[in-house]
N, C-alpha and C positions, 0 to 999 in steps of 0.2 A: 444194398443194391437198389432199393426204390431211390434214394437219394441221389445214387449215381446216375440213375436214368433221367431223373428230373433236372439235375445239373447239366447233363449233356443236352436235354431237350431245351433248356434256356439258351444255350450257346448256339442252338441251331437257328434261333430268331436273330434277326439283324441287331447288331450292336452299334450303337452311335456314340463315338467318342466325343469328349470336350471340342476338341479341334474342329471336328466335322460340324458339330451343332453350331459353333461360333461363326463358322464360315456361312453356314445356311442362314443364320439371323443377322449377317452383317448389315443387310439392307435396313434393318430395324434400328441401328445404332445412329446416334446423332452425328453429323458430319461424317458419314460412312466412307472412309477411304482405306480401311483396313488397319489404321493405327491401334484402335481400341482393342480389335481382335487380337492383334499381336501383344499387347500389354497384358491381356487377360492369359493369353498363352504363357508368357513369362511368369505370372503369378502361379499358374499351375505347375510350371516346372520347379520353382523354389519349394511348392508345397510337397511335392514328391520327395526332394531331398530332405526336408524337414521332417516328413512322415518316417522316413528310413532312420534318421537319428532318434526320433520319438520312440520307434518300436526297438532300437538297440541301445537305448540310453544306458541301461545297467551295464551292458556288455562292453561298451566302448567308453566307460568312464566319463559320462558326460552328465551325471546327476549332481545335485548338491549346489551350494553356493558359488558364485563366481568371485566373491570378495569385494564387490563394487555395489553401488548404489545407482538407481536411475533417477531422472530428474524429479520423480514423485516422491522420492525418498524411500523407495521400495528396494530391499535387498534383491540384487539381480542373480538368477539362477544361470548355471553354465548354458543351459538350453535356451534361456532368453537370449543371450548374446549370440549364440550360434544361429538361431532362427533370424534374428535382425539382420546378422551378416549375409545370410543366404538370399534373403528377400531383397535387401539393398543391392547385392552383386547380381542378381537376376534383372532387376529393374535398370540398372546402370547398363548392363550389356545389351538389353533389348533396344534402347534407343527410342523409345516412345514416351519416356518419363523425363521430365525436366526438374522435378522437385519431389523429395520424400520427407514426409513427417512421420516420425516414429515414436512411440512411447518410450522407447529405449534411449533416444537422443534428445538432449536438452534443446538443441537448435534445429532448424530445418536444414536438409542436405540438398545443395545445389548440384545438378548433375551437367558439367560443363564440357563434356566429351564432345568430339567431332560429330558422332553419330547421333548425338541427342541435341543438336543445335537448332533444330526445328521441332523438337517434342512439344506437343500440345497438352500433355496431361500431367496432373499432380496426384500422388498417391499418399494416402493417409493410412497408416498401418500399426495394428497392434500384434506384433509378430507371434507372441505365444501367450494367449490368454489362459489364466489360471495355472501358470507355471509352477505353482507351489505343489501342484497335483502330480507332478512327474515322479518325485521321489516315492510316491505311494501308488503309482500305476493307475492313476485316475484319469479321465478324459481331460483333455486340453484342447485349444483351437487357435486359429489366426482370424483376425478381422481386418478388412481392407475397405477403402473408399476411394473412388476415382473422381477427381473434378477436372473440367476443362479449364485451362488457365485463359485469363482475360486479356492479359498485357502481351499480345501477340508480337508486337514490334519491339518490345524490349526485354530485357531479361526478367524472368520470372521473379516475383517478389511475394511477400506475405500478404499483398492486397489480393493476390490470386487464391490465397488459402482462406481468407477471411471471407467465406460465402456461407449462405444459410444451406442446410441439409437438402433442401429442394432442388439445389443446382447440381447434385451428384449425378454423373452420367452412368455411374456402376457402382455397385457395393456387393461384397460377398464375405464369406466366412469359410474356413476348413475346419472341420472337426476330426480330431485324431482319436479315434475310439476303437470299438471292436471291429469296425471298419472305418476307412477314411473317406469322408465326403466333402466335396466342394459344393457349395450352395451360392447362386449369385443371381443378381437382376441387373438389368439395364433400364429398368422402367417399363418393360414389357412382360411382367409376370416374373415368377421365381422358378428356377430349375435347379434340381440336385443331381450330382454326378459322383458315383462311388469309384473309388480307385480299385481296378482289378490288377493286383500285383503280378499275376501271370503274364500279363501283356505290357504292364507299366503305363496304363492309360485310365484317365477318368472316364467313365461311361455313364451315359444318361440312365439313371434309375428311378428318379423322382420328377417326371415331367409336371409342369403346371402346378406347383405346391400351393395349397390353399390351407389357411389356418381356420380350425373350427370357430364359430361365433361364441360358443361357451367351452368351458374346460372344467376339470375337477383338480386342478394341481395349481398351487401357488409356490413360487420359488422366492425366498427372502431369507436373509440371514437372521433368524430369530434370536441368536445370541446378543444381537445389538437392540433388542425390543425396547429396553429401557431408555434408550437415546432417541427413539422415534417420535415423530409428533402424534398427537392424540388421534387424529384421523386414520393414520396407518395401523395403530394398535387396534382401533375399532374395526377395520377390515380384516385383520389378522383373526380377531374374536369371532366375526362373521363367519370367516372360513372354517372355523373350528367348531362351530355350533352345529347341533344335528337338526337337520330339516329334510325330511323325505322328498318333499316337493321339489327342492333345488338339489338334490342329491349330495346334501351336506352332511358330515363334514368332509372338506376337501383334502387331498393328500398334500402334504409338505415335502418338497423335493428341492434340495439345494446343494450343489457340489462345489460351489467356489469357482466355477468358470461360467461365465455369461454365455459363452457359445453353446457349451452343454445343455444349460437349462433352456435357454431360448430354442435350441433345435429341438428339444423333446417337446416343448409347448407348441412349436410351429407344426408338428406333426399331429400331436394329440389334443392340442388345447390347453391353455393355461394362461398364466400371468407371472412375469418376472419383475420384481420390484427391487431397486436399490434407491431408497430415499434419501433425502437430506437427514442430517442427524445433529446432536449436540457436538459431536466431534468434527462433522463434515457438514456445515450448513449449506454449502453449495453443492452437495452430493459428492460422490467419490469417483464415479466412472467419467471418463473424459469423452466430451462431446464429439470431438473430430473424428476420432479413429475407433470409438466404440458406440456410442449412442447413435450418432447420425447414420453410420452404415446399417446397424440393426433395424432402426427405425424405418428405413428406406425398404429393407428386405420385408419386414414384416406388414408394413402398409401395402406393399405389392401383393402380398400373401392374403389381404383381406382383414388384417388386424389393425391396431392403432398404437401409438406411442405418444406419451405425454410426459412432461417434467412435473406434472401435478397442477400446472396452471395453463400452459399452453402446449401446442403440438411441438415434439422434439425438432422437426425438420423446419420449423419457422424460427428457431432461435438464432440470433446473430452471433457468429464465431468472432471473438475478439482476441483470442490467445490460443496458440497451437495446443497447449495442455488445459485448456479450458474444462471445467467439470460441470457436471449437471446431474440432478436426480433423474430417474427415468421409471415410468410405469409402462410397461409394454407386454402385448399379447392379445388373446382374445376379445373382441369388442365388448361383449356383455361383462366379462370380468373387469376389464380396465375400467370401464364406465362406472361400474359399482364402486370400485376403488376410489375414483375420482369424486364421486358423489358424497364420500364420507370426508373428505379432506376440508 
């Protein structure tokens, strides 16, 4: 009974949807003419469709391998392919996007339709981060990044894609978990929206998200410990040591989904690390549609992101599937890790 009263009380308060919020904040967008607002709306629409498939995956027989490999040499899941198709379809139909870079496609995708002939934006996307978790009902996500094209007078080219992360005009992620959330930034702070399935809308639930300067969680695949450089091993040892003054040992939390781990650390404080290793000397995560968007979000929330040597957002992109190590999260934890490299 008490829960019912609290639930009803919540909905007596004004609920602000993602669409309403975007319209209110449109004046904050670069070159504000509504195009970026509509593009973010299109991402939200695709996210709802993918969310439905994630929730019903076992019922509609969309779990397991697709029998194909992506450009990374990774086995594609059926839901990888489905999510990729949905986001591409939504972005093509919206008319605000002229090019898409996806983890699931070897080449960039030009959008040559009549409604997109004046489109100004390029979207880089990981349609389903952590897709191996689907089969065991563990959290997955979507990561996206938006750039404004530079070659307005001519057809968009890879020159428009090869920009530093500092030139992103928007970035976000969707986390499909116990509830589904869309978190995004346009360089004016970070806001989170929870999907209300009863009305089919993302509603503002986490305004002005800020990351704690300290944390007590480290996220790294410790199964690869033997392949990591000595400085990373030293930091993991530091995290595991007992020290009351610094509240150690820290908790180890790693789900195999960058979205899930960084979302938790954004709210509670912590560090996510995917370093270079003997098997992946250039790192494993992709710069354009994983590291850059997450770095943009975390910096806007007060955290930092580095490849171990320089700021992630300062790295020059030279290839659409370029990889990078990443140390990202609460300021004090990341700086401590970097001091040990």
